[in-house]
C-alpha positions in Angstrom: 2.6 -3.5 -10.6 4.7 -0.6 -11.8 1.9 0.6 -14.1 -0.4 1.3 -11.1 1.8 4.2 -9.9 2.7 7.6 -11.2 6.2 8.2 -12.3 6.8 10.3 -9.1 4.9 8.1 -6.7 5.9 7.7 -3.0 5.4 4.8 -0.7 5.3 4.5 3.1 5.0 1.3 5.1 5.5 0.9 8.8 7.9 -2.0 8.6 9.3 -1.9 5.0 10.1 1.7 4.9 9.5 5.1 3.2 10.5 5.5 -0.5 10.4 8.5 -2.9 11.3 6.2 -5.8 8.6 3.6 -6.6 11.0 1.2 -8.2 12.9 1.0 -4.9 9.6 0.5 -3.1 8.5 -2.3 -5.3 11.9 -4.1 -4.9 11.7 -3.6 -1.1 8.2 -5.1 -0.9 9.2 -8.1 -3.1 12.3 -8.7 -0.9 10.5 -8.3 2.4 7.7 -10.6 1.5 9.7 -13.3 -0.4 8.3 -16.7 0.6 5.4 -15.1 2.6 1.8 -15.9 2.0 -0.2 -12.6 2.5 -3.8 -11.5 2.2 -4.9 -7.9 2.4 -8.5 -6.9 2.7 -9.4 -3.2 2.0 -12.8 -1.8 2.9 -14.9 0.6 0.9 -12.9 3.8 0.6 -13.8 7.3 1.7 -12.9 9.2 -1.5 -12.5 13.0 -1.8 -12.3 14.4 -5.3 -10.1 17.5 -5.2 -10.1 18.3 -8.9 -10.9 16.5 -12.2 -7.4 14.9 -12.0 -6.7 14.5 -8.3 -8.3 12.5 -5.4 -7.5 11.2 -2.0 -8.9 8.1 -0.3 -8.8 6.3 3.0 -9.3 2.6 3.1 -9.7 0.5 6.3 -7.5 -2.6 5.9 -6.6 -5.9 7.6 -4.0 -8.3 6.5 -2.7 -11.8 7.4 0.9 -12.6 6.7 2.4 -16.1 7.1 6.2 -16.4 6.9 8.1 -19.2 5.1 7.6 -22.5 7.0 4.2 -21.5 8.3 5.5 -21.3 11.8 3.3 -18.4 12.8 1.3 -15.6 11.3 0.7 -11.9 11.9 -2.6 -10.0 11.8 -2.5 -6.3 11.1 -5.3 -3.8 11.1 -5.1 -0.2 10.0 -5.7 2.2 7.1 -4.3 3.1 3.7 -4.1 6.8 3.0 -3.7 7.2 -0.7 -3.5 10.0 -3.3 -4.5 9.4 -6.9 -3.9 11.5 -9.9 -4.4 11.2 -13.7 -1.3 10.6 -15.7 -1.8 10.5 -19.5 -5.5 10.1 -18.9 -5.3 7.2 -16.5 -5.9 7.2 -12.8 -2.8 6.1 -10.9 -1.5 6.0 -7.3 0.6 9.1 -6.5 1.2 8.2 -2.9 0.5 5.2 -0.8 0.8 5.2 3.0 -0.1 2.3 5.3 -0.7 3.1 9.0 -1.0 0.2 11.3 -3.5 0.6 14.2 -2.9 -2.9 15.6 -0.5 -5.7 14.9 -0.6 -9.2 16.4 2.5 -11.2 15.8 
C-alpha cells in the first residue's frame, strides 16, 4: 500500500484521524480495521488536471464495514477528495481526504 502514496502524502479520515506522515496513517488504518470486513465502492471520478504532473479528483463513495463477530454493520456514504502528483515518473496519491455525508451505524 505504501507505494501508492508520495513520500510527503497526507491522509484525513473522519473517524481514524488526520496524518501528515503516511506511515502513521497506514498503521492507524490497519489498527482501526483489524478484524473488520470492509467493502468500499468508488464512483467514476471527476478529475481536474492542473499540470502535466498534478491532478485532483473527487470520487463518490459508499462503504460497508462489519466488525469482528458480525454483530452489526455500518454503511457510510460520502466523497473522497484526492490530490495526485507524479513522483519519479509515476502517478501517486499526494493527499487523500474522506468526507462522510451519511453514516448509518
